[in-house]
N, C-alpha and C positions, 0 to 999 in steps of 0.2 A: 085406904088399904091397898098395898101393892100385891097383886096376884102373881105368883111365881110358879113356873113349871121347871122341873129339873130333869135333864136328859143325860144319863151316864150309865155305862155298862158295868161299872165296878160297884158292887153292893156296899162295900166299905165306904166308898166316897159318897154314895147316895145316902146311906144312913147318917154319916157325919153331917152332911149338908142339910138333911132333913131336920136334924136336931138344932142346927144353927138357925134355920129359917123359922122353926116353931117358937124359938125364944126371942126372935127379933121383933121389936115393936113396930107395928104398922105394916106387917107382912103376913101373907097367908100362902102356904104351899097348896096349890090347887090340883097338882098332878105330877106324876113321875113317869119316866119311860127308860127302857134299857137300850134303846137304839134310835136311830134317826127316823125310820119308818113309823115306829110307834109314837115317837115324839111329835111328828106332824099330825097324827090322829088326835093325840091328847090336846095339842094346842087348838085344833079345830073344835074340840068339844068344850074346852074350858075358857078360851079367849083370854089368856093371861096378859099381864102388862109386860113381864120380863121372862125370858127363857134363859136358863143356864145350860149351855150345850157343849158336851164333849165333842171332840172331833173324830178320833179313831175308835170306832165301835163296830164289832162284828155284825150286829143287827141293824145295819144302815149307817153309813158314814155321815158325820155331822154336816159336812159342807152342802150336799144336796138338800138336806133337811132345812138348813138355814135359808137357802134360796127359795124353797117351797113356802116356808113360813113367812118370809119377808114379802113374797109376791102376793100371797093371799090374805095376809094379816099385817098390813103395813104399820098399824099402830103398835104392834108387839115388838119390843126391843129384844135382840138376841145378844147375850154376852157369852163369848166362847170360854169354855173351861179347857185348858190345854196344858200339856207338859212342855217344859222348856226345850227348845231345839226343833220344834215342828214349824220351822219358818215357812216352808212351802205350803203346808196346810193352813197356816195362819193367813197367808196372802190369798189363798183360795177362798177362805171364809170371809175375808174382807171384801173380795169381789162379789161374793154371794149376798152380802148385805149385813154382815155382823156389825153390831154397834160398839163392841168393846172386847177386850181380851183380859182374861184372868188366869193366872197360873195356879195349878192345883195345890201348890204348897202355900198359898195365900192364907193369912190368918182369918178366923171367923169374922172379925170386925172389918177386914178388907173386903170379904165377900159381901157383907151387908152393905157397906159403903158403895161398892160397885153396882149393886142392884139399885140402890137409891139414886145413884148418879145416872144410870141408864134410864131409869123411869123419869127422871127430870129432864131428859133430852140431851144429856152429855154423853161423852164417849170414854168410859173408864178404860184406861190402858195401864197394865202392869209395866213399869219401866223396862224390865228385862225383855218382855215380849215386844214392846215397842222398839227397843234397840235392835232386836233380831229382824223385825220387819224393815226398819229403816236401813239396816245394813244390806238386806236383800235388794231393796229398792235402788240402792246406790249403783248396782250393776247395770241398771237400765239407763244408758247414756242418751236415749231418745227423749227422755222426759224434759219438759221445758224448764226454764230457770225463772227465779223470782223477778228478774229484770223485765220480764214480759208483762208484769202486773203494774197497774198504776199505783200511785202513792196511797190513794184511798182504798184500793183493793188490798194492798198490803196491810193497811190498818185493820180492815175488816177481817182478813185472814188471820192476823196476829191474835185478835180477840177470840176468834173461833178456836184457835189452837190453845187458848187459855181456858176454854170450856164455857165461854159466855153464850147465852142464848140470843136469838135475834133481837128480842125486846131489850135486853141489857146492852147489846152492842149499839142499838139505835139511841138509847139514852146516853151512853158514854160519848158517842160521836156527835150527838145533837142532830141526828137525821131521822127520817121516818122509817118505821119498821119495813115498809114496802120497799124502800130504797136499799135497805140491807139485803133483802131477799133478791133484789135485782143485781146487786153487786155479787152475791154468792153464785147466782146463775152464771154470770160472766166469769167469775173465778173458776168455777168447776169446768167450764168450757175451755178456758185458757190453759189450765194445768192438767187437763185430761183425767179428771176424777168425776165421780157421780154422787158422792154423798159427803156428809160432814166428817165422818171418821177418816175417810181417805184424804180429805183436805187437811185434816189435823196431822196425819202422818207425813204428808208432803211438806207441810209447814215445818214440822220438827226436823225433817231431813235437810231442809234448806235454812235452818237456823232462824225461823220466824216464830215469834211468840214464845211463851213459856211452856214447860212440860205439862201435860194433862195428867192429873192424878185421879184415882178412883174416889 
């Protein structure tokens, strides 16, 4: 059972998503909040597997809440609920530790799939949100290029960008899972990122691997 907390200040959005989650098989809505501050408290009380988090909310912005949640509850995955065009906020959420991005006009099935994907350790990215982030990242000319990675590191990164978990990558490449983890540590250091989602976006921006879907 995937335990979910919903954080959004618009009651229409909350009511709609609550109905979606109540009908989804294998999911349970364990809490809701109208803002980031309350969301942090609800997460601390309920210990959910996945949080759907809005970004722009009068009662506490989503970005600080994401940072607080991922710091104190590292096992909880946060999927951002965002409006198209919030590139700056999306980048800030990424740096705060968000695991994925979902646009508010997504279909009910896309919401459910994104939650399941995040719970499984993947990084669900709406293609439109991903494109906005990648476009913003292109303006940073200080970022390293893929030529600084070894062939094996490129192979590992490509599979990460395709949504594979470490165990699946190890099986496909015929190496130990510990070796995959070691490669990822080196990759993160080389390309200047700190987690799987940032690495996926970097890979997409550099044409490595396939697009990640929810």
